[in-house]
Z-matrix of the N, CA and C atoms (Angstrom, degrees):
N
C 1 1.432
C 2 1.563 1 110.83
N 3 1.271 2 114.27 1 -32.51
C 4 1.511 3 115.00 2 -178.26
C 5 1.555 4 110.59 3 -66.08
N 6 1.320 5 116.09 4 -31.49
C 7 1.460 6 120.78 5 177.91
C 8 1.537 7 109.77 6 -62.00
N 9 1.332 8 116.20 7 -43.28
C 10 1.462 9 123.14 8 176.44
C 11 1.516 10 107.70 9 -56.81
N 12 1.319 11 116.26 10 -48.40
C 13 1.489 12 120.14 11 -178.82
C 14 1.515 13 112.62 12 -60.40
N 15 1.345 14 115.23 13 -39.96
C 16 1.435 15 119.98 14 -179.22
C 17 1.525 16 110.03 15 -66.99
N 18 1.295 17 117.04 16 -43.22
C 19 1.469 18 121.64 17 178.26
C 20 1.549 19 109.18 18 -61.02
N 21 1.316 20 115.25 19 -48.56
C 22 1.471 21 121.73 20 -176.35
C 23 1.540 22 109.29 21 -59.12
N 24 1.381 23 116.52 22 -43.61
C 25 1.479 24 121.33 23 -176.16
C 26 1.544 25 109.97 24 -67.71
N 27 1.341 26 112.19 25 -41.21
C 28 1.509 27 114.61 26 -178.15
C 29 1.525 28 109.53 27 -68.24
N 30 1.292 29 119.15 28 -44.56
C 31 1.525 30 118.09 29 177.64
C 32 1.532 31 110.06 30 -66.22
N 33 1.300 32 120.76 31 -35.18
C 34 1.465 33 121.80 32 177.90
C 35 1.555 34 109.80 33 -63.53
N 36 1.311 35 114.47 34 -45.55
C 37 1.456 36 119.30 35 178.32
C 38 1.509 37 112.81 36 -60.45
N 39 1.273 38 119.47 37 -42.28
C 40 1.491 39 124.80 38 177.12
C 41 1.558 40 105.61 39 -63.13
N 42 1.293 41 120.71 40 -50.87
C 43 1.470 42 123.43 41 -176.44
C 44 1.547 43 108.85 42 -58.77
N 45 1.382 44 114.91 43 -43.01
C 46 1.465 45 114.50 44 -175.37
C 47 1.518 46 111.11 45 -66.57
N 48 1.367 47 118.48 46 -36.19
C 49 1.478 48 121.33 47 177.74
C 50 1.525 49 110.59 48 -66.68
N 51 1.360 50 118.41 49 -41.63
C 52 1.465 51 121.71 50 -175.35
C 53 1.508 52 110.65 51 -75.15
N 54 1.284 53 119.41 52 -26.64
C 55 1.495 54 121.21 53 -177.50
C 56 1.570 55 111.09 54 -93.70
N 57 1.267 56 120.76 55 0.97
C 58 1.458 57 121.30 56 173.61
C 59 1.482 58 110.32 57 -58.01
N 60 1.356 59 118.69 58 -35.19
C 61 1.488 60 119.34 59 -179.41
C 62 1.460 61 114.18 60 -62.20
N 63 1.300 62 117.99 61 -20.04
C 64 1.527 63 122.56 62 174.31
C 65 1.453 64 112.86 63 -96.16
N 66 1.324 65 118.61 64 8.08
C 67 1.457 66 126.01 65 -179.77
C 68 1.519 67 112.82 66 61.96
N 69 1.360 68 113.10 67 35.39
C 70 1.474 69 118.62 68 172.75
C 71 1.522 70 107.15 69 -97.08
N 72 1.324 71 116.82 70 128.35
C 73 1.430 72 118.28 71 -179.06
C 74 1.534 73 108.62 72 -97.26
N 75 1.283 74 113.52 73 -179.03
C 76 1.543 75 122.03 74 -169.83
C 77 1.544 76 112.40 75 -37.60
N 78 1.281 77 116.93 76 118.19
C 79 1.406 78 123.50 77 172.03
C 80 1.510 79 117.99 78 71.92
N 81 1.342 80 119.07 79 -4.77
C 82 1.463 81 121.29 80 -178.94
C 83 1.544 82 111.58 81 -62.30
N 84 1.319 83 117.14 82 -28.02
C 85 1.474 84 118.94 83 -179.14
C 86 1.549 85 113.08 84 -62.55
N 87 1.395 86 114.17 85 -28.17
C 88 1.482 87 115.64 86 175.20
C 89 1.478 88 110.75 87 -65.59
N 90 1.311 89 118.76 88 -46.81
C 91 1.460 90 122.40 89 179.94
C 92 1.499 91 109.67 90 -59.56
N 93 1.352 92 115.40 91 -50.61
C 94 1.455 93 120.14 92 -176.84
C 95 1.495 94 112.56 93 -59.60
N 96 1.347 95 116.18 94 -39.63
C 97 1.497 96 118.86 95 175.67
C 98 1.447 97 110.63 96 -59.45
N 99 1.258 98 121.78 97 -48.74
C 100 1.515 99 125.02 98 -177.55
C 101 1.520 100 109.25 99 -64.40
N 102 1.321 101 118.45 100 -38.13
C 103 1.456 102 119.86 101 179.64
C 104 1.608 103 111.54 102 -69.04
N 105 1.318 104 112.99 103 -38.77
C 106 1.426 105 115.77 104 176.38
C 107 1.505 106 113.59 105 -69.41
N 108 1.313 107 118.74 106 -30.58
C 109 1.438 108 123.56 107 -178.74
C 110 1.528 109 111.42 108 -83.06
N 111 1.391 110 115.42 109 -20.95
C 112 1.468 111 120.60 110 -178.37
C 113 1.526 112 108.60 111 -134.09
N 114 1.370 113 118.27 112 63.55
C 115 1.483 114 119.13 113 -176.16
C 116 1.451 115 112.17 114 -58.10
N 117 1.333 116 118.06 115 137.42
C 118 1.403 117 124.47 116 176.16
C 119 1.545 118 112.39 117 87.55
N 120 1.305 119 117.00 118 6.52
C 121 1.480 120 117.71 119 177.78
C 122 1.520 121 111.62 120 -68.25
N 123 1.356 122 113.73 121 159.20
C 124 1.465 123 117.64 122 177.61
C 125 1.519 124 110.59 123 -92.23
N 126 1.318 125 116.31 124 168.71
C 127 1.439 126 121.15 125 -179.24
C 128 1.500 127 109.47 126 -61.23
N 129 1.316 128 120.48 127 -41.68
C 130 1.485 129 126.19 128 178.04
C 131 1.564 130 110.36 129 -55.81
N 132 1.351 131 115.01 130 -45.41
C 133 1.441 132 120.96 131 178.17
C 134 1.593 133 109.74 132 -63.33
N 135 1.310 134 114.63 133 -41.22
C 136 1.496 135 119.92 134 -178.00
C 137 1.532 136 107.45 135 -66.66
N 138 1.292 137 120.44 136 -43.76
C 139 1.498 138 124.79 137 177.88
C 140 1.460 139 107.19 138 -58.78
N 141 1.269 140 123.33 139 -42.83
C 142 1.463 141 125.86 140 -176.18
C 143 1.551 142 111.42 141 -72.82
N 144 1.305 143 117.23 142 -31.73
C 145 1.450 144 120.96 143 175.32
C 146 1.507 145 114.22 144 -70.86
N 147 1.320 146 116.17 145 -39.87
C 148 1.476 147 120.97 146 -174.48
C 149 1.495 148 112.65 147 -96.09
N 150 1.355 149 116.56 148 -17.05
C 151 1.471 150 121.98 149 -179.18
C 152 1.528 151 111.86 150 62.67
N 153 1.303 152 114.28 151 59.28
C 154 1.446 153 122.56 152 177.42
C 155 1.527 154 109.11 153 -130.61
N 156 1.349 155 119.33 154 163.22
C 157 1.428 156 119.00 155 174.04
C 158 1.503 157 112.82 156 -72.73
N 159 1.309 158 116.92 157 162.85
C 160 1.438 159 121.54 158 -177.68
C 161 1.532 160 112.42 159 -61.23
N 162 1.339 161 117.33 160 -43.75
C 163 1.459 162 119.49 161 -178.33
C 164 1.535 163 113.97 162 -61.00
N 165 1.351 164 116.16 163 -39.43
C 166 1.436 165 121.02 164 175.80
C 167 1.516 166 112.69 165 -65.22
N 168 1.313 167 116.58 166 -39.97
C 169 1.491 168 118.32 167 177.32
C 170 1.525 169 111.65 168 -67.62
N 171 1.399 170 113.74 169 -38.59
C 172 1.488 171 117.65 170 -178.71
C 173 1.548 172 108.80 171 -62.10
N 174 1.329 173 120.92 172 -43.13
C 175 1.449 174 123.76 173 -179.93
C 176 1.526 175 110.27 174 -63.08
N 177 1.331 176 116.84 175 -45.27
C 178 1.432 177 123.84 176 -178.25
C 179 1.532 178 110.50 177 -60.58
N 180 1.308 179 116.51 178 -49.16
C 181 1.429 180 122.29 179 178.69
C 182 1.530 181 112.81 180 -61.69
N 183 1.329 182 115.90 181 -41.31
C 184 1.504 183 122.08 182 176.74
C 185 1.494 184 108.78 183 -57.14
N 186 1.319 185 116.61 184 -47.95
C 187 1.517 186 121.54 185 -177.58
C 188 1.497 187 110.02 186 -62.79
N 189 1.393 188 115.58 187 -43.91
C 190 1.421 189 117.69 188 -178.35
C 191 1.559 190 111.79 189 -65.58
N 192 1.302 191 113.02 190 -31.46
C 193 1.535 192 119.03 191 -179.44
C 194 1.559 193 107.78 192 -71.94
N 195 1.398 194 115.53 193 -43.84
C 196 1.457 195 118.88 194 177.59
C 197 1.491 196 113.80 195 -62.18
N 198 1.342 197 117.91 196 -25.15
C 199 1.487 198 122.18 197 -178.02
C 200 1.525 199 109.18 198 -100.08
N 201 1.312 200 119.99 199 12.97
C 202 1.463 201 123.62 200 174.95
C 203 1.558 202 116.53 201 67.86
N 204 1.322 203 113.06 202 28.62
C 205 1.522 204 119.30 203 175.88
C 206 1.446 205 112.94 204 -89.90
N 207 1.338 206 115.16 205 -35.29
C 208 1.512 207 120.26 206 -177.36
C 209 1.503 208 110.56 207 -137.82
N 210 1.280 209 116.85 208 160.30
C 211 1.425 210 126.37 209 169.37
C 212 1.514 211 111.07 210 -130.96
N 213 1.326 212 115.17 211 145.59
C 214 1.482 213 120.52 212 179.45
C 215 1.487 214 108.27 213 -106.98
N 216 1.358 215 116.52 214 140.45
C 217 1.443 216 124.44 215 174.96
C 218 1.505 217 111.21 216 -126.82
N 219 1.323 218 118.00 217 138.37
C 220 1.410 219 121.13 218 178.86
C 221 1.508 220 110.74 219 -72.45
N 222 1.317 221 120.08 220 138.18
C 223 1.412 222 126.23 221 176.18
C 224 1.571 223 111.42 222 -56.94
N 225 1.286 224 117.89 223 142.72
C 226 1.467 225 120.87 224 -178.45
C 227 1.575 226 109.56 225 -70.10
N 228 1.307 227 118.83 226 -29.51
C 229 1.472 228 122.72 227 -169.85
C 230 1.540 229 110.00 228 -104.50
N 231 1.325 230 119.64 229 -22.70
C 232 1.435 231 122.19 230 -176.78
C 233 1.535 232 107.45 231 -140.35
N 234 1.291 233 119.87 232 106.61
C 235 1.483 234 125.68 233 -172.25
C 236 1.506 235 109.24 234 -66.61
N 237 1.336 236 118.54 235 -19.94
C 238 1.508 237 121.56 236 -179.55
C 239 1.546 238 111.42 237 -74.57
N 240 1.297 239 115.26 238 -22.58
C 241 1.473 240 121.51 239 -177.59
C 242 1.489 241 111.14 240 -92.28
N 243 1.363 242 114.98 241 128.76
C 244 1.462 243 120.65 242 178.19
C 245 1.573 244 106.02 243 -116.20
N 246 1.363 245 113.12 244 133.48
C 247 1.440 246 118.97 245 177.20
C 248 1.510 247 106.09 246 -95.74
N 249 1.345 248 116.87 247 146.79
C 250 1.491 249 121.84 248 -176.86
C 251 1.534 250 106.67 249 -112.42
N 252 1.278 251 114.91 250 127.41
C 253 1.515 252 121.92 251 -174.19
C 254 1.573 253 107.65 252 -123.70
N 255 1.287 254 115.36 253 138.82
C 256 1.476 255 118.56 254 172.59
C 257 1.543 256 112.05 255 -71.26
N 258 1.243 257 118.52 256 143.29
C 259 1.487 258 119.03 257 174.76
C 260 1.479 259 111.90 258 -85.59
N 261 1.318 260 120.32 259 175.91
C 262 1.390 261 122.27 260 175.35
C 263 1.562 262 113.19 261 -58.30
N 264 1.289 263 114.27 262 -40.43
C 265 1.447 264 120.89 263 175.17
C 266 1.500 265 113.64 264 -56.55
N 267 1.323 266 114.39 265 -47.82
C 268 1.486 267 122.93 266 179.09
C 269 1.526 268 108.21 267 -56.97
N 270 1.383 269 115.90 268 -46.69
C 271 1.482 270 119.01 269 -177.32
C 272 1.553 271 111.93 270 -68.71
N 273 1.304 272 116.67 271 -18.93
C 274 1.445 273 120.55 272 173.47
C 275 1.529 274 110.49 273 -76.65
N 276 1.385 275 115.63 274 -41.01
C 277 1.463 276 120.47 275 -177.59
C 278 1.538 277 112.97 276 -79.28
N 279 1.248 278 118.05 277 -28.47
C 280 1.485 279 124.03 278 -176.19
C 281 1.527 280 111.46 279 -54.58
N 282 1.283 281 123.87 280 -45.43
C 283 1.463 282 119.73 281 -179.00
C 284 1.574 283 112.56 282 -60.99
N 285 1.361 284 116.28 283 -32.71
C 286 1.400 285 119.71 284 178.52
C 287 1.574 286 111.19 285 -70.44
N 288 1.360 287 114.90 286 -36.11
C 289 1.478 288 119.40 287 176.33
C 290 1.537 289 107.82 288 -64.95
N 291 1.295 290 115.18 289 -44.64
C 292 1.466 291 119.21 290 -177.83
C 293 1.547 292 110.49 291 -64.47
N 294 1.317 293 115.83 292 -40.34
C 295 1.487 294 118.79 293 178.21
C 296 1.522 295 109.54 294 -63.00
N 297 1.296 296 118.61 295 -40.90
C 298 1.462 297 121.91 296 179.98
C 299 1.580 298 108.62 297 -62.07
N 300 1.338 299 112.02 298 -44.56
C 301 1.484 300 114.82 299 -177.91
C 302 1.488 301 108.09 300 -65.02
N 303 1.323 302 119.73 301 -46.52
C 304 1.486 303 120.81 302 -179.31
C 305 1.584 304 111.06 303 -58.08
N 306 1.280 305 113.76 304 -41.51
C 307 1.499 306 120.18 305 179.16
C 308 1.530 307 110.75 306 -63.64
N 309 1.292 308 116.78 307 -42.51
C 310 1.510 309 120.75 308 -177.05
C 311 1.583 310 105.99 309 -68.75
N 312 1.328 311 117.01 310 -37.19
C 313 1.449 312 119.29 311 177.02
C 314 1.528 313 110.60 312 -62.77
N 315 1.365 314 116.30 313 -42.74
C 316 1.446 315 119.37 314 177.45
C 317 1.526 316 111.85 315 -62.05
N 318 1.306 317 116.60 316 -39.78
C 319 1.494 318 118.84 317 178.86
C 320 1.470 319 110.93 318 -66.49
N 321 1.332 320 116.91 319 -42.93
C 322 1.449 321 120.13 320 -177.76
C 323 1.566 322 111.44 321 -63.09
N 324 1.306 323 115.71 322 -32.03
C 325 1.436 324 121.63 323 -173.30
C 326 1.529 325 111.65 324 -100.81
N 327 1.337 326 117.04 325 7.93
C 328 1.485 327 118.75 326 179.37
C 329 1.480 328 112.69 327 -58.50
N 330 1.334 329 117.73 328 133.27
C 331 1.373 330 123.94 329 178.84
C 332 1.545 331 114.94 330 86.96
N 333 1.310 332 117.16 331 0.43
C 334 1.454 333 122.87 332 179.15
C 335 1.538 334 110.30 333 -89.76
N 336 1.277 335 118.63 334 137.18
C 337 1.438 336 118.98 335 175.95
C 338 1.569 337 110.73 336 -72.14
N 339 1.308 338 119.42 337 164.27
C 340 1.464 339 123.16 338 179.48
C 341 1.573 340 108.96 339 -56.55
N 342 1.340 341 116.31 340 -40.65
C 343 1.455 342 121.21 341 178.00
C 344 1.568 343 112.24 342 -63.18
N 345 1.331 344 113.95 343 -42.32
C 346 1.440 345 115.09 344 175.27
C 347 1.503 346 114.96 345 -67.47
N 348 1.243 347 118.03 346 -37.06
C 349 1.508 348 122.30 347 174.82
C 350 1.523 349 107.82 348 -56.50
N 351 1.350 350 115.53 349 -53.79
C 352 1.464 351 119.35 350 178.96
C 353 1.514 352 112.07 351 -52.58
N 354 1.385 353 116.68 352 -47.95
C 355 1.429 354 123.76 353 179.79
C 356 1.568 355 110.44 354 -59.70
N 357 1.285 356 117.72 355 -47.85
C 358 1.484 357 121.35 356 179.60
C 359 1.527 358 108.89 357 -57.37
N 360 1.363 359 115.56 358 -49.06
C 361 1.513 360 119.48 359 -176.84
C 362 1.484 361 110.25 360 -61.97
N 363 1.317 362 118.40 361 -41.56
C 364 1.470 363 121.43 362 -179.95
C 365 1.576 364 112.04 363 -67.66
N 366 1.337 365 116.37 364 -44.00
C 367 1.457 366 119.24 365 176.90
C 368 1.561 367 111.70 366 -60.49
N 369 1.304 368 113.05 367 -47.48
C 370 1.521 369 119.38 368 -176.77
C 371 1.517 370 107.79 369 -64.58
N 372 1.281 371 119.36 370 -36.91
C 373 1.501 372 120.73 371 -178.99
C 374 1.522 373 108.87 372 -69.86
N 375 1.331 374 121.32 373 -36.17
C 376 1.457 375 124.50 374 174.98
C 377 1.519 376 107.72 375 -66.58
N 378 1.309 377 118.29 376 -45.48
C 379 1.488 378 121.38 377 179.02
C 380 1.544 379 110.02 378 -59.75
N 381 1.310 380 117.70 379 -43.66
C 382 1.487 381 122.32 380 -177.70
C 383 1.517 382 107.36 381 -63.32
N 384 1.319 383 122.15 382 -41.94
C 385 1.401 384 123.07 383 179.00
C 386 1.546 385 111.47 384 -64.02
N 387 1.295 386 117.32 385 -43.21
C 388 1.428 387 121.42 386 179.22
C 389 1.635 388 110.49 387 -62.84
N 390 1.311 389 114.89 388 -45.06
C 391 1.440 390 117.38 389 177.67
C 392 1.499 391 113.57 390 -67.96
N 393 1.366 392 117.05 391 -36.71
C 394 1.452 393 120.58 392 175.24
C 395 1.515 394 113.63 393 -61.78
N 396 1.305 395 115.74 394 -40.95
C 397 1.449 396 119.70 395 176.79
C 398 1.550 397 111.29 396 -64.87
N 399 1.323 398 117.49 397 -40.12
C 400 1.462 399 119.79 398 177.28
C 401 1.498 400 110.25 399 -68.26
N 402 1.365 401 118.69 400 -39.04
C 403 1.484 402 121.17 401 177.92
C 404 1.484 403 110.04 402 -60.42
N 405 1.289 404 115.95 403 -45.79
C 406 1.505 405 118.16 404 179.12
C 407 1.523 406 112.36 405 -58.69
N 408 1.382 407 113.37 406 -45.59
C 409 1.448 408 120.42 407 -179.13
C 410 1.506 409 111.24 408 -57.71
N 411 1.306 410 118.07 409 -48.03
C 412 1.470 411 121.52 410 -179.13
C 413 1.494 412 112.63 411 -70.99
N 414 1.370 413 115.25 412 -37.44
C 415 1.474 414 118.39 413 177.43
C 416 1.504 415 109.87 414 -60.37
N 417 1.256 416 119.23 415 -34.78
C 418 1.516 417 124.22 416 -178.44
C 419 1.554 418 112.37 417 -78.99
N 420 1.297 419 113.24 418 2.24
C 421 1.456 420 117.73 419 177.80
C 422 1.504 421 117.21 420 101.77
N 423 1.354 422 114.50 421 2.21
C 424 1.521 423 120.62 422 179.70
C 425 1.520 424 109.44 423 -73.97
N 426 1.330 425 113.87 424 157.72
C 427 1.495 426 121.61 425 175.99
C 428 1.512 427 107.48 426 -122.82
N 429 1.328 428 112.69 427 129.01
C 430 1.521 429 118.63 428 -179.93
C 431 1.504 430 108.90 429 -81.36
N 432 1.308 431 116.62 430 143.83
C 433 1.473 432 122.19 431 176.25
C 434 1.527 433 106.22 432 -90.05
N 435 1.313 434 117.75 433 123.81
C 436 1.413 435 120.84 434 176.01
C 437 1.507 436 111.92 435 -130.83
């Protein structure tokens, strides 16, 4: 698991450096990507996609809004719910973020056969499901036995 953490931190560091030119600060590209891929999502949905706490997501969305990447709109049926939408500027930047992500994936999988790539994707998908289930359990107040 430490290896996955090292890979994630390295790729995150690269992305943070490359996205400075768009005035995206640490990790904001992750939020912006999810918002562009799921326009109109709520903050609760965003929290569940990225697996962060509500306060962290609130700060990130506020910064994105201040920098004209997103706008929030109140739900027509429930005024407590705010939907998050990418701005035109975000939609211009998103293809560059996607291209960097695709390139980083290519770099990470360099030298792997097609079968190995399928295997890695399958194994990581299963691991993600396991971790997501555990995250939900702990988030709801559960305690894991270790």
